C-alpha positions as CSV (number, residue, x, y, z in Angstrom):
1,M,57.8,-49.4,92.5
2,L,54.0,-48.9,93.0
3,E,53.5,-52.6,92.7
4,W,56.1,-53.2,95.5
5,I,54.4,-50.6,97.7
6,N,51.0,-52.2,97.0
7,A,52.3,-55.6,97.9
8,F,53.7,-54.3,101.2
9,L,50.5,-52.4,102.0
10,L,47.8,-55.0,101.1
11,G,49.9,-58.1,101.7
12,R,51.1,-57.2,105.2
13,T,50.4,-53.7,106.6
14,V,46.7,-53.3,105.9
15,P,45.6,-56.8,107.0
16,F,47.6,-56.4,110.2
17,C,46.2,-52.9,111.0
18,L,42.6,-54.1,110.3
19,L,42.9,-57.2,112.4
20,A,44.8,-55.4,115.2
21,G,42.3,-52.6,115.1
22,G,39.3,-54.9,115.3
23,V,40.8,-56.9,118.3
24,F,41.6,-53.6,120.0
25,F,38.1,-52.2,119.7
26,L,36.5,-55.5,120.8
27,I,38.5,-55.3,124.0
28,Y,38.2,-51.5,124.4
29,L,34.5,-51.5,124.0
30,K,34.2,-54.6,126.4
31,G,32.4,-56.6,123.8
32,Y,29.7,-54.1,123.1
33,P,27.5,-54.0,121.1
34,F,27.8,-57.8,120.7
35,R,26.9,-58.3,124.3
36,R,23.4,-57.0,123.6
37,P,22.2,-58.7,120.4
38,G,18.6,-58.2,121.5
39,A,19.1,-54.5,121.7
40,M,20.6,-54.4,118.3
41,L,17.7,-56.2,116.8
42,R,15.2,-54.0,118.5
43,A,17.0,-50.8,117.3
44,M,17.2,-52.1,113.7
45,T,13.4,-52.8,113.6
46,R,12.5,-49.5,115.2
47,K,10.7,-47.1,112.9
48,P,12.8,-44.0,112.1
49,P,11.5,-40.6,113.1
50,G,10.5,-38.0,110.5
51,E,11.2,-38.2,106.8
52,G,14.4,-38.6,104.8
53,I,16.7,-41.5,104.0
54,S,15.8,-44.4,106.4
55,P,18.5,-46.3,108.2
56,F,17.7,-49.4,106.1
57,R,17.9,-47.4,102.8
58,A,21.3,-46.0,104.0
59,V,22.6,-49.5,104.6
60,T,21.4,-50.7,101.2
61,L,23.3,-47.8,99.7
62,A,26.4,-48.9,101.7
63,L,25.9,-52.5,100.7
64,A,25.7,-51.4,97.1
65,G,29.3,-50.2,97.4
66,T,30.6,-53.5,99.0
67,L,28.5,-56.1,97.2
68,G,30.3,-55.7,93.9
69,V,31.8,-58.2,91.6
70,G,34.5,-58.7,94.2
71,N,32.1,-61.0,96.0
72,I,32.4,-63.3,93.0
73,V,35.7,-62.6,91.3
74,G,37.6,-61.7,94.5
75,V,36.4,-64.8,96.3
76,A,37.4,-67.0,93.3
77,G,40.9,-65.5,93.6
78,A,41.0,-66.2,97.4
79,V,40.0,-69.8,96.8
80,M,42.5,-70.3,94.0
81,M,45.4,-68.8,96.1
82,G,44.4,-69.8,99.6
83,G,42.4,-73.0,99.2
84,A,39.3,-74.1,101.2
85,G,40.6,-72.7,104.5
86,A,40.1,-69.2,103.1
87,I,36.4,-69.5,104.0
88,F,37.2,-69.9,107.7
89,W,39.5,-66.9,107.8
90,M,36.9,-64.8,106.0
91,W,34.7,-65.6,109.0
92,V,37.4,-64.7,111.5
93,S,38.1,-61.4,109.7
94,A,34.4,-60.6,109.7
95,L,34.3,-60.3,113.5
96,A,37.1,-57.7,113.4
97,A,35.5,-56.0,110.4
98,M,32.1,-55.7,112.2
99,I,33.5,-53.7,115.1
100,L,35.5,-51.4,112.9
101,K,32.5,-50.7,110.7
102,Y,30.5,-49.9,113.8
103,A,33.2,-47.6,115.1
104,E,33.5,-45.5,111.9
105,I,29.8,-45.2,111.5
106,V,29.4,-43.9,115.0
107,L,31.9,-41.2,114.2
108,A,30.4,-40.4,110.8
109,V,26.8,-39.9,112.2
110,G,28.2,-37.9,115.2
111,H,30.0,-35.5,112.9
112,R,27.7,-35.2,109.9
113,R,26.2,-32.0,108.6
114,T,22.7,-30.8,107.7
115,A,22.2,-28.9,104.5
116,P,19.7,-25.9,104.3
117,D,17.1,-28.2,102.6
118,G,17.3,-30.6,105.6
119,H,19.1,-33.5,104.1
120,R,22.1,-34.9,106.0
121,F,25.5,-35.8,104.7
122,G,28.9,-36.7,106.0
123,G,31.8,-39.0,105.8
124,A,35.2,-39.9,107.2
125,Y,36.8,-36.7,106.0
126,Y,34.4,-34.7,108.2
127,Y,35.3,-36.4,111.4
128,M,39.0,-36.2,110.5
129,K,38.6,-32.4,109.9
130,D,36.7,-31.9,113.2
131,F,39.2,-33.9,115.3
132,F,42.0,-31.5,114.4
133,S,39.8,-28.4,114.3
134,V,38.8,-28.6,118.0
135,R,42.5,-29.0,118.8
136,K,43.2,-25.6,117.1
137,L,44.7,-27.3,114.0
138,P,42.0,-26.4,111.4
139,R,44.3,-26.2,108.4
140,F,45.9,-29.5,109.2
141,G,42.5,-31.1,109.7
142,A,41.3,-29.8,106.4
143,A,44.4,-31.1,104.7
144,V,44.0,-34.6,106.2
145,G,40.3,-34.7,105.2
146,G,41.2,-33.4,101.8
147,I,43.9,-36.1,101.2
148,F,41.3,-38.8,102.2
149,A,38.7,-37.3,99.9
150,V,41.2,-37.2,96.9
151,L,42.1,-40.9,97.6
152,C,38.4,-41.8,97.7
153,I,37.8,-40.1,94.3
154,L,40.7,-42.0,92.8
155,D,39.3,-45.2,94.2
156,A,35.8,-44.3,92.8
157,F,37.2,-44.1,89.3
158,S,39.3,-47.2,89.5
159,M,37.8,-49.8,91.9
160,G,34.3,-48.4,91.9
161,C,34.0,-47.8,88.2
162,V,36.6,-49.4,85.8
163,V,37.0,-52.7,87.6
164,Q,33.2,-53.1,88.1
165,I,32.1,-52.3,84.5
166,N,35.0,-54.4,83.0
167,A,33.8,-57.5,84.9
168,V,30.2,-56.8,83.8
169,S,31.1,-56.3,80.1
170,R,33.3,-59.4,80.1
171,S,30.5,-61.6,81.6
172,F,28.1,-60.4,78.9
173,L,30.7,-61.0,76.2
174,G,31.5,-64.5,77.5
175,V,27.9,-65.6,78.0
176,M,25.9,-63.8,75.3
177,G,28.5,-62.5,72.9
178,V,27.5,-58.8,73.5
179,P,30.4,-56.5,72.5
180,T,32.0,-54.8,75.5
181,W,31.6,-51.3,74.2
182,V,27.9,-51.8,73.7
183,T,27.4,-53.0,77.3
184,G,29.6,-50.1,78.5
185,A,27.7,-47.5,76.5
186,V,24.2,-48.6,77.7
187,I,25.3,-48.8,81.4
188,A,27.1,-45.4,81.1
189,V,23.8,-43.7,80.1
190,I,21.7,-45.4,82.7
191,T,24.3,-44.7,85.4
192,Y,24.4,-41.0,84.6
193,L,20.6,-40.8,84.7
194,V,20.6,-42.3,88.2
195,I,23.5,-40.5,89.7
196,V,22.4,-37.0,88.7
197,R,19.4,-37.5,91.1
198,G,21.8,-37.3,94.0
199,T,21.9,-39.4,97.2
200,H,18.1,-39.7,97.5
201,G,17.7,-41.0,93.9
202,I,20.6,-43.4,94.2
203,A,19.4,-44.7,97.6
204,A,15.9,-45.3,96.1
205,V,17.5,-47.5,93.4
206,T,19.7,-49.5,95.7
207,E,16.9,-50.0,98.3
208,K,15.1,-52.2,95.7
209,L,18.1,-53.6,93.8
210,V,20.3,-54.8,96.6
211,P,17.8,-57.0,98.4
212,L,16.6,-58.4,95.1
213,M,20.0,-59.3,93.7
214,T,21.1,-60.7,97.1
215,L,18.1,-63.0,97.3
216,V,18.5,-64.3,93.8
217,Y,22.2,-65.0,94.2
218,L,21.6,-66.7,97.5
219,I,18.8,-68.9,96.1
220,L,21.0,-70.0,93.2
221,S,24.0,-70.7,95.4
222,A,21.9,-72.6,97.9
223,A,20.6,-74.8,95.0
224,V,24.1,-75.8,94.0
225,I,25.1,-76.4,97.6
226,V,22.1,-78.6,98.3
227,I,22.6,-80.7,95.1
228,C,26.2,-81.2,96.0
229,R,25.8,-81.5,99.7
230,D,27.4,-84.9,99.9
231,R,30.8,-83.3,98.9
232,I,30.8,-80.5,101.5
233,G,32.7,-82.5,104.2
234,G,35.8,-82.8,102.1
235,V,36.3,-79.3,101.0
236,F,37.6,-77.7,104.2
237,G,41.2,-77.2,105.4
238,F,41.6,-74.3,107.7
239,F,45.0,-73.6,109.0
240,T,47.4,-73.2,106.1
241,S,49.3,-69.9,105.9
242,R,48.0,-69.1,102.5
243,A,44.4,-69.7,103.7
244,V,45.0,-67.2,106.5
245,R,46.5,-64.6,104.3
246,F,44.0,-64.7,101.4
247,G,40.9,-65.5,103.4
248,T,41.6,-62.7,105.8
249,M,42.4,-60.2,103.1
250,R,39.4,-61.2,100.9
251,G,37.0,-60.8,103.8
252,L,38.4,-57.4,104.9
253,I,38.6,-55.9,101.5
254,S,35.2,-57.2,100.4
255,N,33.3,-55.5,103.2
256,E,35.5,-52.4,103.2
257,A,35.5,-52.1,106.9
258,G,38.0,-49.6,108.2
259,C,38.7,-47.9,104.9
260,G,36.2,-45.1,105.6
261,T,33.9,-45.4,102.5
262,A,30.7,-46.7,104.1
263,P,30.4,-43.8,106.6
264,T,29.5,-41.6,103.6
265,A,26.3,-43.6,103.0
266,H,25.4,-44.1,106.7
267,A,25.8,-40.5,107.5
268,S,22.8,-39.7,105.4
269,A,20.5,-41.9,107.5
270,N,17.5,-40.4,109.3
271,T,18.6,-41.3,112.8
272,D,19.5,-39.4,115.9
273,S,21.6,-42.3,117.3
274,P,25.1,-42.9,116.0
275,A,25.2,-46.3,117.9
276,E,22.0,-47.5,116.3
277,Q,23.2,-46.7,112.8
278,G,26.4,-48.5,113.7
279,F,24.4,-51.7,114.3
280,W,23.4,-51.5,110.6
281,G,27.1,-51.5,109.8
282,I,27.5,-54.8,111.7
283,F,24.6,-56.2,109.6
284,E,26.3,-54.9,106.5
285,V,29.4,-57.0,107.2
286,F,27.3,-60.0,108.0
287,V,25.5,-59.9,104.6
288,D,28.7,-59.2,102.6
289,T,31.1,-61.6,104.2
290,I,29.3,-64.3,106.2
291,L,26.5,-64.8,103.6
292,L,27.6,-63.8,100.1
293,C,31.4,-64.5,100.2
294,T,30.7,-67.8,101.9
295,V,28.2,-69.1,99.4
296,S,30.4,-68.0,96.5
297,A,33.4,-69.8,97.9
298,L,31.4,-73.0,98.6
299,V,30.0,-73.2,95.1
300,L,33.5,-72.8,93.7
301,L,35.0,-75.5,96.0
302,L,32.2,-78.0,95.3
303,G,33.1,-77.9,91.6
304,Y,36.7,-76.8,91.7
305,D,38.1,-79.8,89.8
306,S,35.8,-79.1,86.9
307,V,36.3,-75.3,86.7
308,K,40.0,-74.8,87.7
309,G,40.9,-74.9,84.0
310,Y,39.4,-71.5,83.6
311,A,41.8,-69.9,86.0
312,P,43.0,-67.2,86.3
313,D,39.7,-65.7,85.0
314,G,37.7,-65.7,88.2
315,M,34.6,-64.6,86.5
316,L,34.4,-67.5,84.1
317,M,35.3,-69.9,86.9
318,S,32.4,-68.7,88.9
319,I,29.9,-68.8,86.0
320,R,30.9,-72.3,85.0
321,A,30.7,-73.5,88.7
322,Y,27.0,-72.8,88.6
323,S,26.2,-74.0,85.1
324,R,27.9,-77.4,85.6
325,V,25.4,-78.2,88.3
326,L,22.3,-76.2,87.3
327,G,22.6,-76.1,83.5
328,G,23.4,-73.5,80.9
329,W,20.4,-71.3,81.8
330,S,22.1,-70.4,85.1
331,E,24.9,-68.7,83.2
332,Y,22.5,-66.1,82.0
333,V,21.2,-65.6,85.6
334,I,24.7,-65.2,86.9
335,A,25.6,-62.8,84.1
336,F,22.6,-60.6,85.1
337,A,23.5,-61.0,88.8
338,V,27.0,-59.6,87.9
339,L,25.3,-56.8,86.1
340,F,23.2,-55.8,89.1
341,F,26.1,-56.2,91.5
342,G,28.3,-54.1,89.3
343,F,25.7,-51.4,88.5
344,A,24.8,-51.0,92.2
345,T,28.5,-50.6,93.0
346,L,28.9,-48.1,90.2
347,V,26.1,-45.8,91.4
348,C,27.2,-46.1,95.0
349,W,30.8,-45.2,94.3
350,A,29.7,-42.4,92.1
351,N,27.9,-41.0,95.1
352,Y,30.9,-41.4,97.3
353,G,33.1,-39.5,94.8
354,A,30.4,-36.8,94.5
355,E,30.4,-36.3,98.3
356,C,34.1,-36.0,98.3
357,V,34.0,-33.4,95.5
358,H,31.5,-31.5,97.6
359,F,33.8,-31.6,100.6
360,L,36.7,-30.3,98.6
361,S,34.6,-27.6,96.9
362,G,30.9,-26.9,97.6
363,K,30.4,-25.4,94.1
364,P,27.7,-27.4,92.1
365,V,29.6,-27.0,88.8
366,F,32.4,-29.3,90.1
367,R,29.9,-32.0,91.1
368,K,28.3,-31.8,87.6
369,M,31.7,-32.1,85.9
370,Y,32.6,-35.1,88.1
371,L,29.4,-37.0,87.3
372,I,29.9,-36.5,83.5
373,L,33.5,-37.7,83.8
374,F,32.4,-40.7,85.9
375,A,29.9,-41.7,83.2
376,G,32.7,-41.4,80.6
377,F,34.9,-43.7,82.7
378,V,32.1,-46.3,82.8
379,W,32.3,-46.6,79.0
380,L,36.1,-46.5,79.0
381,G,36.3,-49.2,81.6
382,S,34.3,-51.6,79.5
383,V,36.8,-51.6,76.7
384,V,40.2,-51.3,78.4
385,A,42.0,-54.0,80.4
386,P,41.8,-53.3,84.2
387,E,45.1,-54.7,85.2
388,S,46.9,-51.3,85.3
389,V,43.9,-49.8,87.1
390,W,44.2,-52.3,89.9
391,T,47.5,-50.7,90.9
392,L,45.9,-47.3,91.5
393,A,42.9,-48.9,93.2
394,D,45.1,-50.9,95.6
395,L,47.2,-47.9,96.4
396,S,44.3,-45.6,97.2
397,I,42.3,-48.2,99.2
398,G,45.5,-49.1,101.2
399,L,46.3,-45.5,102.1
400,M,42.7,-44.7,102.9
401,T,42.5,-47.6,105.3
402,L,45.7,-46.7,107.1
403,L,44.6,-43.1,107.5
404,N,41.1,-44.0,108.7
405,V,42.2,-46.8,111.1
406,T,44.6,-44.3,112.6
407,M,41.8,-41.8,113.1
408,L,39.6,-44.4,114.7
409,F,42.3,-45.0,117.3
410,L,42.8,-41.3,117.9
411,M,39.1,-40.8,118.4
412,R,38.6,-44.0,120.4
413,R,37.3,-42.3,123.5
414,E,34.4,-40.7,121.5
415,I,33.5,-44.1,120.2
416,R,33.6,-45.6,123.6
417,D,31.7,-42.8,125.3
418,G,29.0,-42.9,122.6
419,T,28.6,-46.7,123.0
420,A,28.6,-46.6,126.8
421,C,26.0,-43.8,126.9
422,Y,23.7,-45.5,124.5
423,F,23.6,-48.8,126.4
424,S,23.5,-47.2,129.9
425,V,20.7,-44.8,129.1
426,R,18.5,-47.6,127.8
427,F,19.3,-50.5,130.0
428,S,20.9,-49.4,133.3
429,R,17.6,-48.8,135.2
430,K,16.5,-50.0,138.6
431,S,13.5,-52.3,138.8
432,S,11.4,-49.4,140.2
433,G,11.9,-47.5,137.1
434,E,14.3,-44.9,138.7
435,E,17.6,-44.2,136.9
436,T,20.8,-45.0,138.7
437,R,23.3,-42.3,139.4
438,H,25.6,-43.7,136.7
439,T,22.8,-43.5,134.2
440,R,22.0,-39.9,135.0
441,E,25.6,-38.9,134.8
442,S,26.0,-40.7,131.5
443,R,22.9,-39.0,130.1
444,S,24.3,-35.6,131.1
445,R,27.6,-36.3,129.5
446,A,26.0,-37.6,126.4
447,R,23.9,-34.4,126.0
448,A,26.8,-32.2,126.6
449,E,29.0,-34.1,124.1
450,V,26.2,-34.1,121.4
451,T,25.6,-30.4,121.9
452,D,29.3,-29.6,121.7
453,I,29.8,-31.8,118.5
454,R,26.8,-30.2,116.8
455,Y,28.0,-26.7,117.7
456,R,31.5,-27.4,116.3
457,C,30.1,-29.0,113.1
458,T,27.7,-26.1,112.5
459,I,30.6,-23.6,112.9
460,T,32.8,-25.6,110.6
461,F,30.1,-26.0,108.0
462,L,29.3,-22.3,107.9
């Protein structure tokens, strides 16, 4: 029964909702912020005010959640099932994903909270709660946010923990013969030591780990592509129905746009502009789908005839695709790349789950119990088969996505007004330096809305 529901959710409903939602917001926001790429670049290079988690550190934390083994194993599955054209449809889905990621981050930053010690936190469950609270439905809003938080915790244990560590332990077993339980035990201890430090400690690790592992993986992939460059022209075929289905789904699920997880990381950023942090969400999708998913797929396609015998084990297929060109040493590099990808995802999803537990109950004891349980699942996931876990992961991520995309649509005016105010305040000025009437009105509305949102959030938090 659950498998049929998952097939319906992830095979039809979720991809349609994500693509339709992306197209809707592209039109609704009149192409912003893509119409001002220069403004995005300037905002992303601006030094953040004060102390705290920088916008870049926040995006590396979010990338840690998306740049998991799915960028390797998941892409291998998409190529096996959808063929070469899956790459093209990954690119198409990325455009829709970028605007959805931008929209949910704008809401998350606008509805985040500030703790007594000054650190900021938030997530999709907070803007869900606030939306209904201001409409005099506080209990319903708390219930909706609570349901989302519970689904996110389930996904943290399944997709964010068991699936990731299982892929890591299998890669070390296949390449170096290390028993899975040994890999699981070592990573479980290291994971716990990192996640008990909270968001700041996790972000400090991902800030260094994510750029490093991304660079190494891109260099290795580029080497394979350059060596086999004469074969690139024959690997593409764009318009088969299977390519559309699996390419679109792989891209959307890989970057997690629309499912409401990344807002938890971005809400902690030290920024006063929801739109500017939303730009980092667009960058996040670019790195995940346009860069990493693309190079993973190209490497597989260039050596597909030699590695297809390892199917359906996407991990071994990917590892052999590199070693057949670069030699056996590359298998060890890929194994460690999988380790870093998986570990970064582990600690990021541990943080997502911890924030959800805090939303459901602010008592520190529950957070401590969750972190211990999560570390235990890290070891358990290394020794058990993940097939049954995928059912739970697919169900939770599917329901989260449907709930979050619905909320994005309901809160579309807030997303539009925040975007319009940001660009008009900074760019709609006369040559003499005087503001236009529209700009002054936009500034007044923006201040009024921000004040109202902060007031509501403060009352709700207290």
